[in-house]
C-alpha positions in Angstrom: 21.3 23.4 -6.9 21.7 19.6 -6.8 25.3 18.5 -6.2 27.3 15.3 -5.8 26.1 13.0 -3.0 22.8 14.7 -2.5 19.6 12.7 -1.7 16.5 13.7 -3.6 12.9 12.6 -3.8 12.2 11.1 -7.3 9.1 13.2 -7.8 11.4 16.0 -9.1 12.8 13.7 -11.8 12.4 15.0 -15.4 14.2 13.3 -18.3 15.2 16.7 -19.7 17.3 17.4 -16.6 19.2 14.1 -17.2 19.7 14.6 -20.9 21.2 18.0 -20.1 23.7 16.3 -17.8 22.8 18.7 -14.9 22.3 15.9 -12.3 25.2 13.8 -11.0 25.0 10.0 -11.2 25.8 9.8 -7.4 22.3 11.1 -6.5 20.2 8.7 -4.4 16.5 8.8 -5.3 14.3 7.7 -2.3 10.9 7.9 -3.9 9.3 8.2 -7.3 6.2 9.7 -8.8 5.2 6.6 -10.8 6.4 3.7 -13.0 7.7 5.9 -15.8 10.1 7.6 -13.4 11.1 4.3 -11.9 11.9 2.8 -15.3 13.7 5.9 -16.5 16.1 6.2 -13.5 16.9 2.4 -13.6 17.7 2.7 -17.3 19.9 5.7 -16.7 21.8 3.9 -13.9 21.0 6.3 -11.0 21.0 5.1 -7.4 17.6 4.0 -6.2 16.1 3.9 -2.7 18.2 2.0 -0.1 15.1 -0.1 0.7 16.0 -2.7 -1.9 13.2 -5.0 -0.9 10.7 -2.6 -2.4 11.2 -2.1 -6.1 10.7 1.5 -7.3 7.6 2.0 -9.4 6.0 -1.3 -8.2 2.5 -0.2 -7.4 0.9 -3.4 -6.1 1.7 -4.7 -2.6 0.2 -7.7 -0.8 0.0 -7.5 3.0 -0.1 -11.1 4.0 -1.8 -12.6 7.1 0.5 -14.8 9.2 -1.6 -17.9 8.3 -0.9 -17.3 4.6 2.9 -17.0 4.8 3.4 -20.5 3.4 1.2 -20.0 0.4 2.8 -20.5 -3.0 1.7 -17.0 -4.1 3.4 -15.5 -1.1 6.6 -17.5 -1.4 6.9 -16.9 -5.1 4.9 -13.8 -6.0 4.7 -12.2 -9.5 7.6 -9.8 -10.2 5.4 -6.7 -9.9 3.8 -7.7 -6.5 5.7 -6.8 -3.4 5.0 -8.9 -0.3 4.6 -7.2 3.1 4.1 -9.4 6.2 2.7 -8.6 9.6 5.8 -10.3 11.0 7.8 -7.2 10.1 8.3 -4.4 12.6 5.2 -2.2 12.4 7.2 0.9 11.3 8.8 -1.0 8.4 5.5 -2.4 7.3 3.8 1.0 7.4 6.7 2.7 5.6 6.5 0.0 2.8 2.7 0.4 2.6 3.1 4.1 2.1 5.1 3.4 -1.1 2.3 1.2 -2.6 0.0 2.4 -5.3 -2.4 -0.5 -4.5 -2.7 -2.7 -1.5 -4.2 -6.2 -1.6 -4.4 -7.7 1.9 -5.5 -10.9 3.6 -4.7 -9.1 6.9 -7.1 -6.6 8.4 -4.1 -4.5 9.4 -3.2 -4.0 5.7 -6.7 -2.9 4.8 -7.0 -0.4 7.7 -3.6 1.1 7.0 -4.3 1.4 3.3 -7.6 3.2 4.1 -5.8 5.5 6.6 -3.4 6.5 3.8 -6.2 6.6 1.2 -4.5 3.9 -0.9 -6.9 1.8 -3.1 -7.1 -1.7 -1.6 -8.5 -5.1 -2.1 -9.7 -7.5 0.6 -8.3 -10.9 -0.3 -8.6 -14.5 1.1 -6.9 -17.6 -0.3 -9.1 -20.6 -0.8 -6.5 -23.1 0.4 -5.1 -21.7 3.6 -6.4 -21.8 7.2 -7.3 -18.1 7.2 -10.9 -18.7 6.1 -11.4 -21.1 9.0 -9.5 -19.1 11.6 -10.4 -15.6 10.6 -13.7 -15.9 8.8 -15.3 -12.7 7.6 -16.6 -11.2 10.9 -13.8 -8.8 11.8 -13.2 -7.6 8.2 -16.9 -6.9 7.6 -17.2 -5.4 11.1 -14.5 -2.8 10.2 -15.7 -2.3 6.6 -19.3 -1.6 7.7 -18.0 1.0 10.1 -16.7 3.0 7.1 -19.8 2.5 5.0 -18.8 -0.5 3.0 -21.8 -2.6 3.8 -21.7 -5.6 1.5 -18.0 -6.4 1.3 -16.9 -9.9 0.3 -13.3 -11.0 -0.1 -11.7 -11.6 -3.5 -10.4 -15.2 -3.8 -9.0 -15.2 -7.4 -5.2 -14.5 -7.2 -5.2 -13.1 -10.8 -7.2 -10.1 -9.5 -4.4 -9.1 -7.2 -2.6 -7.7 -10.2 -5.8 -6.2 -11.7 -5.8 -2.8 -10.3 -9.4 -2.1 -11.6 -10.6 -4.5 -8.9 -9.3 -2.2 -6.1 -11.5 0.3 -4.3 -11.0 3.4 -2.1 -14.2 3.9 -0.2 -12.9 6.9 1.7 -12.4 9.0 -1.4 -15.0 7.6 -3.8 -18.1 9.8 -3.8 -20.1 7.0 -5.3 -19.6 5.0 -2.1 -19.5 7.8 0.5 -20.8 11.3 0.4 -18.8 14.0 2.0 -21.3 14.2 4.9 -21.1 10.4 5.4 -17.4 10.5 5.4 -17.4 13.4 8.0 -19.8 11.4 10.1 -17.4 8.4 10.1 -14.5 10.8 11.0 -16.5 12.2 13.9 -17.6 8.8 15.2 -14.0 7.5 15.0 -12.6 10.6 16.8 -15.4 10.4 19.5 -14.6 6.8 20.2 -11.0 7.5 21.2 -10.4 7.5 25.0 -8.7 10.9 25.1 -9.3 11.1 28.9 -6.9 8.2 29.5 -4.0 10.2 28.0 -2.3 13.1 29.6 0.5 14.0 27.1 
């Protein structure tokens, strides 16, 4: 039975519970199932997650490379795009990425973490920052080819960041990878880890 002061995960939210008055307003909701739940609890005035920097129900996150921090899009992003930087502590960044429905990233770290969490992602590069010159495409394509994404090219149109149809999830898309190909990647990745160097 939910009582005053409890903390709950928003996946259990159902409007019929609230209309019935069975849930106290002092509940703190730490996560939501999707934007409908997010909009509903905001309208009803319930406490949201304490991580105020990450709006509930905001599915699109942009993980920005350090060279792109000064870009206008990063400094003044659209209301429904949450900016995550590699300057943050890694645990904070990973926790925030876990809450994203879609991850656009000019940082390879963002793409790798999104893939590890099976979150649809978009490789992005700005046209007017130094990232193209300093980073190029090599390390991104090197990683992406290791997971079967052979002809990847970065998106450069900022309007596509909000277009979730442009995102891909190669690790769970059978049109990109068969189950056997995915298992081969898992085996190869596992075999490449130097377990013999660790004793705990």
